[in-house]
C-alpha positions in Angstrom: -16.1 31.4 26.6 -14.4 28.8 24.2 -11.1 28.2 24.6 -7.9 26.9 23.1 -8.6 23.4 23.2 -12.5 24.1 22.4 -10.9 25.1 19.2 -8.4 22.9 19.2 -11.1 20.0 18.4 -13.3 21.0 15.9 -11.4 20.0 12.2 -10.7 22.9 9.8 -13.0 23.1 6.9 -9.8 21.8 5.1 -9.0 19.1 7.1 -12.2 18.1 6.6 -12.2 18.1 3.3 -8.6 16.0 3.3 -11.0 13.8 5.2 -14.1 13.5 2.8 -11.4 13.4 -0.1 -9.5 10.4 2.2 -12.5 8.7 2.5 -13.4 8.7 -0.7 -10.4 7.7 -1.9 -10.6 4.4 0.6 -13.9 3.7 -0.9 -12.1 3.6 -4.2 -9.7 1.7 -3.7 -11.9 -1.1 -2.1 -13.9 -1.0 -5.3 -10.6 -1.5 -7.4 -9.6 -4.7 -5.1 -12.9 -6.4 -5.7 -13.1 -5.8 -8.9 -9.8 -7.1 -9.8 -10.7 -10.1 -6.8 -13.7 -11.0 -8.8 -12.3 -10.7 -12.4 -11.3 -14.3 -12.6 -14.7 -15.5 -12.2 -17.0 -13.2 -14.5 -13.9 -14.0 -17.1 -14.3 -16.9 -17.2 -17.9 -16.4 -18.0 -17.3 -14.3 -21.6 -17.1 -17.0 -23.8 -15.6 -20.8 -23.6 -12.0 -19.6 -25.5 -11.7 -16.5 -24.6 -11.7 -17.2 -21.1 -9.9 -20.0 -20.8 -7.0 -18.7 -22.8 -7.3 -15.4 -20.6 -6.5 -17.0 -17.5 -4.6 -20.5 -18.5 -1.3 -20.9 -18.3 1.5 -19.2 -18.3 -0.3 -15.6 -19.4 -2.9 -15.5 -17.4 -1.0 -15.9 -14.8 1.8 -13.6 -16.3 -1.4 -11.2 -16.4 -2.8 -11.1 -13.1 0.3 -11.0 -11.1 0.9 -7.7 -13.8 -2.4 -6.1 -12.5 -1.8 -6.6 -8.4 2.4 -5.7 -8.1 1.2 -2.6 -10.3 -2.5 -2.1 -7.8 0.2 -2.0 -5.1 1.6 0.5 -6.0 0.4 2.8 -3.9 0.0 0.3 -0.7 4.0 0.1 -1.3 4.3 3.6 -1.1 2.1 4.9 1.9 4.0 1.7 3.4 7.3 3.8 2.1 6.4 7.0 3.7 4.7 5.7 6.8 7.8 3.3 8.4 10.4 5.8 6.3 12.4 2.8 5.4 11.8 0.9 1.4 12.4 -2.6 4.6 8.7 -2.7 5.2 7.3 -2.8 1.1 10.2 -5.1 0.4 8.5 -7.4 3.2 5.2 -6.9 1.5 6.4 -7.3 -1.9 8.0 -11.0 -0.9 4.9 -12.0 0.9 2.8 -11.3 -2.2 5.4 -12.6 -4.3 4.6 -16.0 -2.4 1.1 -16.3 -1.6 1.0 -15.4 -5.6 3.7 -18.5 -6.3 1.8 -20.5 -3.9 -1.9 -20.0 -5.4 -0.6 -20.1 -9.2 1.2 -23.2 -8.5 0.1 -25.2 -6.2 -3.6 -24.0 -5.3 -5.0 -23.5 -8.3 -3.4 -27.4 -9.8 -4.4 -28.7 -6.6 -8.2 -27.2 -7.3 -8.3 -27.5 -11.4 -6.8 -31.5 -10.7 -3.2 -30.5 -13.4 -1.1 -33.7 -12.8 -3.0 -35.5 -10.9 -2.9 -39.4 -13.3 -6.1 -39.6 -14.4 -7.5 -44.0 -13.9 -10.4 -45.1 -15.2 -12.1 -48.2 -13.6 -12.1 -51.5 -15.5 -15.1 -52.1 -17.9 -17.8 -54.4 -16.4 -18.3 -57.4 -18.0 -20.6 -57.7 -20.4 -23.3 -60.5 -20.5 -21.5 -62.5 -23.8 -18.2 -62.4 -21.7 -19.9 -64.1 -18.6 -22.0 -66.7 -21.1 -18.8 -67.7 -22.6 -17.0 -68.5 -19.0 -19.9 -70.7 -18.0 -19.4 -73.7 -20.9 
């Protein structure tokens, strides 16, 4: 009573194992991505100086840029296998570099207020100064 199509529709034990491993690997990848996304926020709680030294300036940008590049290697290799050329990974890497640069050099300084001139309001005149002008 079983036909060839019914037999093919049932996954073999190997296919089920590979499917489970893929789900586990995708979960691990998602967890790593979430941790890397939260890392800047969490690190500033480590301590005033340690968090500041780890996250600001050139050293922080280089560290997070290198971490992002290293963590994107499996994704870039998957793109290479899927499209059969290095053009797709190169495009993705260029997009990563552009977005990281935008974040590091435009959005970050705009949020932190770096480069904006600080203006202080004129001090309010004191009562003694007002008495001087009344005479």
